[in-house]
C-alpha positions as CSV (number, residue, x, y, z in Angstrom):
1,X,225.3,-15.2,189.4
2,X,229.1,-14.9,189.6
3,X,231.1,-17.9,190.5
4,X,233.3,-17.9,193.7
5,X,235.2,-21.2,193.5
6,X,236.7,-22.7,196.6
7,X,240.4,-22.5,197.1
8,X,242.2,-25.0,194.9
9,X,243.4,-28.0,196.8
10,X,246.6,-30.0,195.9
11,X,244.4,-32.7,194.4
12,X,242.9,-30.2,192.0
13,X,246.4,-29.0,190.9
14,X,247.3,-32.7,190.4
15,X,244.2,-33.4,188.3
16,X,245.9,-34.1,184.9
17,X,248.6,-36.3,186.5
18,X,246.0,-38.3,188.4
19,X,244.0,-38.8,185.2
20,X,247.1,-40.1,183.4
21,X,247.5,-42.6,186.3
22,X,243.8,-43.6,186.3
23,X,244.4,-47.2,185.5
24,X,246.6,-47.5,188.6
25,X,244.0,-45.7,190.7
26,X,241.4,-48.2,189.6
27,X,243.4,-51.0,191.0
28,X,243.8,-49.2,194.3
29,X,240.1,-48.1,194.5
30,X,238.0,-50.9,193.2
31,X,234.7,-49.3,194.4
32,X,234.7,-47.1,191.4
33,X,235.8,-47.6,187.8
34,X,237.5,-44.4,186.5
35,X,237.3,-45.7,183.0
36,X,234.5,-46.8,180.8
37,X,235.0,-50.2,179.1
38,X,236.3,-48.4,176.0
39,X,238.2,-45.5,177.5
40,X,241.7,-47.0,177.0
41,X,240.9,-47.0,173.2
42,X,238.2,-44.4,172.8
43,X,235.8,-44.7,169.9
44,X,236.2,-41.9,167.4
45,X,233.0,-40.1,166.6
46,X,232.1,-37.2,164.3
47,X,230.9,-33.8,165.5
48,X,227.2,-34.6,165.4
49,X,227.6,-37.8,167.3
50,X,229.9,-36.1,169.8
51,X,227.2,-33.5,170.5
52,X,224.5,-36.2,170.8
53,X,226.6,-38.2,173.3
54,X,227.3,-35.1,175.4
55,X,223.6,-34.3,175.4
56,X,223.1,-37.6,177.3
57,X,225.1,-35.9,180.1
58,X,223.1,-32.6,179.9
59,X,219.6,-33.9,180.5
60,X,218.0,-30.5,181.1
61,X,219.7,-28.7,178.2
62,X,217.6,-27.5,175.2
63,X,216.7,-27.6,172.4
64,X,214.2,-30.5,172.1
65,X,214.6,-32.8,169.2
66,X,211.7,-34.6,167.5
67,X,208.9,-32.0,167.3
68,X,209.9,-30.2,164.1
69,X,207.0,-31.8,162.2
70,X,204.4,-30.0,164.3
71,X,202.7,-26.8,163.0
72,X,203.9,-23.6,164.8
73,X,200.8,-23.3,167.0
74,X,200.8,-26.9,168.0
75,X,204.5,-26.8,168.7
76,X,204.1,-23.8,170.9
77,X,201.4,-25.4,172.9
78,X,203.3,-28.6,173.3
79,X,206.5,-26.9,174.5
80,X,204.5,-24.7,176.9
81,X,203.1,-27.9,178.5
82,X,206.7,-29.0,179.5
83,X,207.3,-25.9,181.6
84,X,203.9,-24.5,182.7
85,X,203.4,-21.7,185.3
86,X,203.3,-22.8,188.9
87,X,200.7,-21.9,191.5
88,X,201.8,-19.8,194.5
89,X,201.3,-22.9,196.8
90,X,203.4,-25.0,194.4
91,X,206.1,-22.3,194.2
92,X,206.4,-22.1,198.0
93,X,206.8,-25.9,198.2
94,X,209.5,-25.9,195.5
95,X,211.5,-22.9,196.9
96,X,211.3,-24.2,200.5
97,X,211.1,-28.0,200.7
98,X,212.7,-28.9,197.4
99,X,215.5,-26.4,197.7
100,X,216.2,-27.5,201.3
101,X,216.2,-31.1,200.3
102,X,218.7,-30.5,197.5
103,X,221.0,-28.4,199.7
104,X,221.0,-31.0,202.4
105,X,221.9,-33.8,200.0
106,X,224.7,-31.7,198.5
107,X,226.2,-31.1,201.9
108,X,226.0,-34.7,202.9
109,X,227.6,-35.8,199.6
110,X,230.3,-33.2,200.0
111,X,231.1,-34.4,203.5
112,X,231.1,-38.0,202.4
113,X,233.5,-37.5,199.6
114,X,235.7,-35.2,201.8
115,X,236.0,-37.9,204.4
116,X,236.7,-40.8,202.1
117,X,238.3,-40.1,198.7
118,X,238.9,-43.8,198.2
119,X,235.3,-44.1,196.9
120,X,236.0,-42.2,193.7
121,X,239.7,-41.4,193.7
122,X,241.2,-38.0,194.6
123,X,240.7,-36.2,191.3
124,X,237.1,-37.3,190.7
125,X,236.2,-36.8,194.4
126,X,237.4,-33.2,194.2
127,X,235.5,-32.6,190.9
128,X,232.2,-33.9,192.1
129,X,232.6,-32.0,195.5
130,X,233.0,-28.8,193.5
131,X,229.9,-29.7,191.5
132,X,227.8,-30.2,194.6
133,X,229.3,-27.1,196.2
134,X,228.4,-24.8,193.2
135,X,225.0,-26.4,192.7
136,X,224.0,-25.7,196.3
137,X,225.4,-22.2,196.3
138,X,223.6,-21.3,193.1
139,X,220.3,-22.6,194.3
140,X,220.7,-20.6,197.5
141,X,221.3,-17.5,195.4
142,X,218.1,-18.3,193.3
143,X,216.1,-18.3,196.5
144,X,217.1,-14.8,197.4
145,X,216.0,-13.1,194.1
146,X,213.0,-10.9,193.3
147,X,209.5,-12.4,193.3
148,X,209.5,-12.6,189.5
149,X,212.9,-14.4,189.6
150,X,211.6,-16.8,192.2
151,X,208.6,-17.6,190.1
152,X,210.9,-18.3,187.1
153,X,213.2,-20.5,189.3
154,X,210.2,-22.5,190.7
155,X,208.9,-23.0,187.2
156,X,212.3,-24.2,186.0
157,X,212.7,-26.7,188.8
158,X,209.2,-28.0,188.2
159,X,209.6,-28.3,184.4
160,X,209.7,-31.6,182.7
161,X,213.2,-33.0,182.2
162,X,214.2,-32.7,178.6
163,X,216.1,-36.0,178.6
164,X,213.0,-37.8,179.8
165,X,210.7,-36.0,177.4
166,X,212.9,-37.2,174.5
167,X,213.0,-40.7,175.9
168,X,209.2,-40.7,176.1
169,X,208.8,-39.4,172.6
170,X,211.0,-42.3,171.3
171,X,209.7,-45.1,173.5
172,X,206.3,-44.0,174.7
173,X,206.5,-45.7,178.1
174,X,209.4,-43.8,179.6
175,X,208.6,-41.9,182.8
176,X,208.9,-38.1,182.5
177,X,210.4,-36.6,185.7
178,X,210.5,-33.0,186.7
179,X,213.9,-31.4,186.8
180,X,213.6,-31.1,190.6
181,X,212.7,-34.7,190.8
182,X,215.7,-35.7,188.7
183,X,218.1,-33.7,191.0
184,X,216.6,-35.1,194.2
185,X,216.5,-38.6,192.9
186,X,220.1,-38.5,191.5
187,X,221.6,-37.0,194.7
188,X,219.7,-39.4,197.0
189,X,220.5,-42.5,194.9
190,X,224.2,-41.5,194.9
191,X,224.3,-40.9,198.6
192,X,222.6,-44.2,199.3
193,X,225.1,-46.1,197.3
194,X,228.1,-44.3,198.9
195,X,226.8,-44.8,202.4
196,X,226.3,-48.5,201.8
197,X,229.7,-48.8,200.2
198,X,228.2,-50.1,197.0
199,X,229.8,-49.9,193.6
200,X,228.4,-46.8,191.7
201,X,227.5,-47.6,188.1
202,X,229.9,-45.9,185.6
203,X,227.1,-44.6,183.4
204,X,225.2,-43.2,186.4
205,X,228.1,-41.0,187.3
206,X,228.9,-39.7,183.8
207,X,225.4,-39.3,182.5
208,X,223.0,-38.6,185.5
209,X,225.4,-37.1,188.1
210,X,227.5,-35.2,185.6
211,X,224.3,-33.6,184.2
212,X,223.9,-31.7,187.5
213,X,227.0,-29.6,186.9
214,X,225.3,-26.8,185.0
215,X,221.7,-27.7,185.6
216,X,220.9,-24.4,187.2
217,X,221.6,-22.7,183.8
218,X,220.3,-25.6,181.7
219,X,216.9,-25.5,183.4
220,X,216.5,-21.7,182.9
221,X,217.5,-22.1,179.3
222,X,214.9,-24.9,179.0
223,X,212.1,-22.7,180.3
224,X,213.2,-19.9,178.0
225,X,213.2,-22.4,175.1
226,X,209.8,-23.8,176.0
227,X,208.4,-20.2,176.1
228,X,210.0,-19.1,172.8
229,X,212.1,-21.6,170.9
230,X,212.9,-19.2,168.2
231,X,214.2,-16.5,170.5
232,X,217.8,-16.0,171.6
233,X,217.1,-16.0,175.4
234,X,217.7,-19.7,175.9
235,X,221.0,-19.6,174.0
236,X,222.2,-16.8,176.2
237,X,221.8,-18.9,179.3
238,X,223.7,-21.8,177.7
239,X,226.5,-19.4,176.6
240,X,227.1,-18.5,180.3
241,X,228.5,-22.0,180.9
242,X,231.6,-21.2,179.0
243,X,234.6,-21.6,179.1
244,X,234.5,-24.3,181.8
245,X,232.0,-26.3,179.8
246,X,234.5,-27.4,177.2
247,X,236.8,-28.7,179.9
248,X,233.9,-30.7,181.4
249,X,232.9,-32.0,178.1
250,X,236.4,-33.4,177.5
251,X,236.4,-35.0,181.0
252,X,232.9,-36.6,180.3
253,X,234.0,-37.9,176.9
254,X,237.2,-39.3,178.4
255,X,235.3,-41.3,181.0
256,X,232.6,-42.4,178.7
257,X,235.2,-43.6,176.2
258,X,234.7,-41.5,173.0
259,X,236.6,-38.7,171.4
260,X,236.0,-36.2,168.6
261,X,237.3,-37.0,165.1
262,X,236.3,-34.4,162.5
263,X,236.8,-37.0,159.7
264,X,235.0,-39.9,161.5
265,X,232.2,-41.6,159.7
266,X,228.7,-41.8,161.3
267,X,229.0,-45.4,162.4
268,X,228.8,-45.0,166.2
269,X,225.4,-46.0,167.7
270,X,224.3,-43.7,170.5
271,X,223.0,-45.6,173.6
272,X,219.9,-44.6,175.5
273,X,219.8,-43.0,178.9
274,X,220.1,-45.4,181.9
275,X,216.8,-45.9,183.6
276,X,217.4,-45.8,187.3
277,X,214.0,-47.3,188.2
278,X,213.6,-45.1,191.3
279,X,210.4,-43.4,192.6
280,X,208.2,-41.7,190.0
281,X,207.2,-38.7,192.1
282,X,209.7,-36.5,193.8
283,X,207.2,-35.2,196.2
284,X,207.2,-38.7,197.7
285,X,211.0,-38.5,198.0
286,X,210.8,-35.2,199.9
287,X,208.8,-36.7,202.7
288,X,212.0,-38.3,204.0
289,X,213.8,-34.9,203.8
290,X,211.7,-32.2,205.4
291,X,212.8,-28.6,205.1
292,X,214.8,-27.0,207.9
293,X,218.0,-29.1,207.7
294,X,221.0,-27.1,208.6
């Protein structure tokens, strides 16, 4: 799925300058804090901590941590349960209603940020608009593939979200969403806050919303991993995110207030994912967004 980025705008070309002036932007646009509380003096973390922190902003990305103690047969069965096959009826629901809902929300968010850049600031508005544009375009391409490809896409969208699975493994009571549920919930929650003029939580942007950037490849890699964790297929999907991934990682780290230091000691405590507390079943959310939106 080749990328066809939109024509660069002046705000995109001025990205680095705007980031350097982010503290000034914050005073001008109080609805959104460009910095995390520690971004002016970022915490130095080692490579392992850096990767762990970034995985909080890649909530569908494999591999899964915490199941290495299981025997091979039990591990295979457990992983398969996270991304099971979907019935033809379920596939039709996902590829029609769920896709239409996501595309509609992406278009509304793009229009909202285009009409009022004060909500996030120029640089971040452009970055998130590009994120929504590419997400919607890639999902549209998925819906035009062969029947086998469509079945894989539907299975990926309906798979359990890796970030939620890990939270559930650690805490037991965490709700495990589907990837489609996470996407719909995140987009709808963001749109609701922007339309109401509410302050958007910093962590929500740079964990949940940022996780949508490459989720089309992450979810395919997740399904491949759940099918064969020892194979190379899932790593191939993740490799397709380069080279833009490294640029995004630096942006996420900047806004979340940490930076890589190869000599850093492992003293940084990684925080858990924010619990948004929204609806538990994304089929319920879809009722408010029927297919057929143009």
